[in-house]
C-alpha positions in Angstrom: -0.1 -0.1 0.0 3.0 2.3 0.7 4.3 1.9 -2.7 0.8 3.1 -4.3 0.7 5.9 -1.9 4.3 6.8 -2.7 3.8 6.6 -6.5 1.5 9.7 -5.9 4.5 11.7 -5.1 6.9 10.7 -7.7 7.8 12.9 -10.7 8.5 10.1 -12.9 4.8 8.4 -12.3 3.5 11.9 -12.8 5.3 12.7 -16.1 4.3 9.1 -17.2 0.3 9.8 -16.4 0.7 13.1 -18.3 2.2 11.6 -21.4 -0.4 9.0 -21.5 -3.1 11.6 -21.2 -1.3 13.7 -24.0 -1.5 10.6 -26.1 -5.1 10.1 -25.3 -5.8 13.6 -26.1 -3.7 13.3 -29.3 -6.5 13.2 -31.8 -8.4 16.1 -30.0 -5.2 18.5 -30.5 -5.3 20.2 -33.7 -2.0 20.2 -35.6 -0.4 17.1 -33.6 -2.1 14.1 -35.7 -0.1 15.5 -38.8 3.3 15.4 -36.9 6.1 14.6 -39.6 8.4 11.6 -38.7 11.1 14.0 -37.8 8.9 15.8 -35.2 8.0 12.3 -33.5 11.6 11.3 -33.4 12.4 14.9 -31.7 9.2 14.4 -29.4 10.2 11.1 -28.5 13.9 12.1 -27.9 12.9 15.0 -25.5 10.2 12.5 -23.7 13.3 9.9 -23.2 15.7 12.5 -21.9 13.0 13.9 -19.2 12.5 10.3 -18.3 16.2 9.5 -18.0 16.8 12.7 -16.0 14.0 11.7 -13.5 15.5 8.7 -12.9 18.8 9.8 -12.4 17.3 12.2 -9.5 15.5 9.3 -8.1 17.2 8.1 -4.9 14.6 6.5 -2.9 11.8 3.9 -3.5 8.0 4.8 -4.1 7.4 3.2 -0.6 10.0 5.2 1.2 8.0 8.4 0.2 5.3 7.9 2.4 5.9 9.3 5.9 5.8 6.8 8.8 3.0 7.3 11.3 4.0 8.6 14.4 
């Protein structure tokens, strides 16, 4: 249960949920559906770089993000 609670405090989890939501909304956003292969490559590179950066700054487990009850 602590892992689930800790996930809500994770930047990586929030970024992943944002990407999922944007992917779902892609059809509703004008101009995105016609993105060129080069644009998709650039966008993929940016997303990958952000995920890597978030992983580098992550030093604790999801469960440890939950404060113990005192």
